[in-house]
N, C-alpha and C positions, 0 to 999 in steps of 0.2 A: 810341391812340398820341398823338393830339393833346392829350389831357388830361394824359398823363405829361410831355410836353414843356412844356406850360403850367405844370404844377406845379413842374417843374424851374426854369423861368424866374422863377417867383414866389417861389422858396425864398429865405429871408432870408440863409442862408449863401452861396448862389450870388451874390446881389446884393452882399454884403460883399466877396467875392472879386473881383468885377468892379470894384467901387470901388477896391479895393486895387491892382489891376493896370492900371487905366485910365490912370494917370499914369506918366510915365517917371521913373526915378530919376536922380540926378546921374550915376552911372557910365554909365547907358544914354545919356544926353545926350552925354557925352564919348566914347562908343563904346568904353568899356573894361569893360563889365559882365562880359565873359567873359575878361578879361585876368588870367591868373594872377600875372603880375609886379606888376600894380597892387594886387591883393589882398595879396600877400606883403609889398609895401612898406608898405602901410597897417598890417598886423598887426605888422610889425617896429617901425614907429614907435610904435604903441600900447603895445607891451610893453617897449620900451626905456625904462627908468625915468629915464634922464638926459636924454632928448630930447623927451619929450612934456610937456604942461602938467599931466598928471594924476599924475605920479610913479609910485609903485608900486601904486596902487589898482587899475588894470585887471588887472595880473598877479595880485594877491591875489584879486580877484573870479574870475579864471579858475581858480585853484587851488580856490577855494570851490565853483565850479560843477562841477568835476570830483570833488568830494567829498574833496578833499585839504586838509590844513592847509598853509598857505604857510610856506616857510622863514623863519627869523628875519631873515636878511640877504638881501634881494633889491634893495637900493637900487642896487647896482652891476651890475645885470643888463644884458647887451647881447644883443640878438637880431639874428641875421644872416639874410639871405635866402639863396636857393640859391647854391651855389658850383659853379664849373666844375671838373671833375675831369680 
């Protein structure tokens, strides 16, 4: 059992994961890492072609990532977060 634990501790992938999770992210520092509204607001900003500094590129990349061709006209796209019903 000791050898298995030691092999696990010395595994390169385990060490990379520890390095990755050792540091706090900015959302964790601000205490919003589990905040759905913060994530929704960020995504709405990112995909609103008129309000971010990147224009339509993030939205085009999202379509590409999903295996879809992006529509010709997405320059006036507006993304809204949750709505109350």
